N, C-alpha and C positions, 0 to 999 in steps of 0.2 A: 702587262708584265712581259718583258722580253723573253723570247724563247730560250735564249742561252741561260738566263737566270732561272727559268723554270726547270731546265734540265739539271742544273747544279743542285737546286733544292730538292728536286725529285730524287736525285741520286742519293742524297743524304737521307731522304725520306721524312724530313722534319723541318718545319719552318721555325717553330719556337717551342720551348718547353720550360715550364716552371713548376716546381713541386714544393709545397709547404707541408711539413709534418711536425706537429707540436702545438701546444696550447689549444688542444682540441681540434686543430685544423688538419685536414688530410685531403688535399686537392691537387689537381694537375690540369694544366692548360697546354695543349699540343696542337700543332697545325700540320696539315699534309697537303701537298699539291696533287692535282688530278686534272682530268679533262671533263668539260661539260658538254652535253648534247641538249640544247634547248629547243623544244618543238612547240610552235604555236598550236593552241588547242583548236584553232579554226582550220587546221589542216595545212598550214604553210610549210615551207622547207625548214628543216632543222638548222640552227646556228651552232657552230662548234667553237669552243674557246678553251684556253688553258685557264686554270683558276686554283683556288685553295680554300680549305675549310679549317676553322679552328674549333677544337673540341675542348669544352671545359667540364671536367669531372669533379664531383664532390663525393669522395669515397665514403665519408661518414653518412651522408644522406642517401647514397646510392643513386644519385641523379647526374644527368649530363645535359648540356645544351650545346648548340652549334651556331657558329656565326661565320660570315664572310663579307668581304668588301671587294671581291675580285670576280663577281659574276658578270661577265661581259655579254651584252645583247645589243647587236647593231651599234657597236662602238660606244656603248654607254655602260658604265660600271654601276651595278646594283649592289646593295648591301642589306643584310638583315641579321638579327640576333634572336634566336628562339628562346622561349621559356624552358627552364630545365624540367626534365621528366625522368622517371625511373628508367634505368638501362639494365640490360642482361649481359653478364660477362660469361663468355664461353671459353675463357682461358686465353686464346690467341685471337679472339674476335669479341668486340664489344658492339652490341646491337642497341640502337636508340630508336624507339618507335613512338609515333604519336606527337611529334614535335610541331609546334605552331609558333608563329611570330609575324611581325609586320615588316614589310620591305620598306626601308627608311626613305627611299626616294622614288617609290613607284606606286604608292597608294594601293598596294596589293598585300594579301595575306599569304604566308607560307602555310600550306595545308597538306595533310596526308603524308607527312615527311617521315621517312625512315632512312637512317644513316647507319653504316657499319664500318668500323676500322678493322682490318684483318691483315694477317701475314699471308702472302701468296703461297699457295700449296705447290710444292715442287717435289719430285721424287727424292728419296734418300740418296745421298752421295752425288746429287746433281747441284752444282753451285753456279748460279747465274753470273757470278763475278769471276769465274775461272774457265770460261768457255769462249769460243769464237763469237765475236760481235762484228758484223759487217761495217765497212767504211765506204766513203766516197772521196773522190779527188776533184777539186775544182780546176778551172782553167789556169790557175797560177801554181798548180802542183801541190796545193795544201791538202793534206788528208784529214778528214774529220769523220766522226760517227754520223750515222743517218739522223736527220731530224726526227725527233720523237724518242730517241734512244735514252733509256734510263740506266740500264745495267751494262757495265763494261768492265774489263779486267782491272782497271784502275779504281773501281769503286770498292769500298771495303766491306759493305754490308748490304743486306736486302731490307728495305724499310717497309712500313705498313702502307696499305693502300685504302682508298675510300670507295665504298659502294653505297650509292644513294639514289633515291627516287622521291620526287616531291612535285607539287604543283605550286605555281605562283598565281594566286587569284583565279580568274577564269581565262587567263591569257596564255600561260606557258606550262608545259610539262618538262621537268629537268631530270636528266639521268647522268650519272657519272660513268666514265670509262677510263681505261688506262692505255696510254700510247705505246707501251712496251710490256708485253704480257706473255707468259708461258702457259700453254694448255697441256694438260695430261689426261689420259683416259685410255680407251680401247681403240686400237687400230686393226682393221681387217683388210687384207689385200688379196684380191682374187686375180688369177692369171691362168694361162694354158701351158701345159707341157706335153708335147706330142699328142695334142688333141684332147688331153685329159685335164679336167678342171682341178686347180689347186687353190688352197686358201692358206694364207699366212696370218696368224693372229698374234698380237703383241701389245704389251703395255709399256714397252721400253721407249717408243718414239715420243719425243717432246716437240711440240709445235710452238714456235715463237713468232709473234706478229709485232712488227715495229711500224707504227703509223705516223705519217706526216699529215696532220689534220688540216694544214693550210692548203696543201696541194691535193688532198684526198687520195694519196698514194700509200702503198704499204709494201713491206718486204716480208717474206717468209724465210725462217731458218728452221730446218728439220734436223734435230739432233738424234743420234743413235738410229739413223735411218737404215732399214733393211726391208726390201719389198717382197722377198721370197724366202722359202724354206731351204733353198739350195746352199750347201756349204761352200760352193764356188762364188757366191755373192758375198763380198765382205760387208761388214757393217760400216756405214759412213758416219764419221764423227759429226759432220755438219754439212748440210746442203743448203745453199743460199739461193733463193728465188726472188729476184727484184722485180720492180715495175708492176705490181698488182694494183688494181683499181678498187677504191672504196666508195660505196654508196650508202649514205645514211638515210634512214626513214624514221617515221615517228616511233616505230616499234624497236628499232635496233639498227644493225648495219650488215652489209654483205661485202665480202672481199673476193674479187674474181680476177682471173687472168687466163690467157690461152697462148699456146705455142711459145713458151718461155724456156730458154736453155739455162739451167742453173749453173752455179759455180761451186767449186770446192777450194779450200785453202789449207796449206800445210806450212807452218812456220810460227813465228812469234805471235802470241795473242795480243800483245800490246800494240795498239794502233796498226793493224795489218795494212800493207800497201795493196790497194785494189788492183794495181797493175800485175800483181803476182797471183791473182786468182786464176784458177784453171776452169775452163768451160767443160761441162759434163754432158756432151752431146747425147750419149747413150741414155740419159735419164731426163730428156726434155719433158717438161710438163705440158702435155697436150691441153689439159684443162685443170683449173683449180677453182674451188668455190668454198668459202667459209660463210656461215650464216649464224647469227646469234639466235638462241632458242628460248631465252627467258627474259623477263622484264628488267632484270638486274644486269643484263649484258655480261653475265659471268660464264654462261655455258654456250657451247657452239657445236654445230655439225660441220664436218669438212668432208668433201669428196674431191677426188682428183684422178686423172689418168696420166701415167708416166710411161714414156718411151713406146707408146702404142701397145703396151703389153699389160701393165699393172693397173688395176682399178682399185684405188684405195678409198676407204671410208673411216671416219673417226668421229667419236662422240666423247666430249670431255669438258673440262672447266679449268678456270684458274684459281677459283676459291669456292668453298662449299657454303651454300646459303642455308642457314638453319631453318628447320621446319617452321618455326614461328614467323619467319619472314615471307614464306611462300604464299 
């Protein structure tokens, strides 16, 4: 699947949807795009790919199954369709556990499969389609959003996402992740004022990561950023930190960077011109590190040092994992 096609479908949040209600039938089939991290169980390097999963719900029976034909491993597409099982509906999350099925072209069995469709959790009054989204310009002067971008001001809605974890026979562990995600939680920033230690704590900062999985690079955008308690420090609507490195392991991934001068932008949110970004030298990121902390790749720890002064730490998530999935 071409990346541009993936981004368009991801923006819509849905590949296909059909719903029949009547004559005793009550069902729905819906598909969502995502990214796959496929790790060989023998300890080899993870393979990353874009893909999609189709969910088939039977509301009368309370069951659901999952299928795909876009699971790419070493340039080969694998497909499977699981047997339906009972699912749990949490309102805005549907959890399907204990799925099994045969891989059609790989002589492997899908085992220990858990899938969840969920709306990403974002703060009240924070709209991912009405905020600054970074862009880049190529050598021909054409401006485009960063590879991996899903949410942008010209997208009308926020779609569901897929959280999944399963094995393929004795060969692969597969986990899904999202290339454009917003983390919310608790931020604590420590710093010194006249030799006295100060701490600023807030839930207002939102951390966005946009990943280019082909180049294994990432960009950070911090929204509502404020590092101190000082009334003289204004809250920054968005700070853009490009050029971070992504390292995938069997357990998750890390995103790191050092000595990066961030950018700010004021102007139209629709396809902003990167030539108009302003460097923010006073808030250089001396270091930045993000690490996933759960097997669902939904929660992270973030630490960073800014301007040689502020030491920030954050713990948060982009979606809540129900207790039954932990």
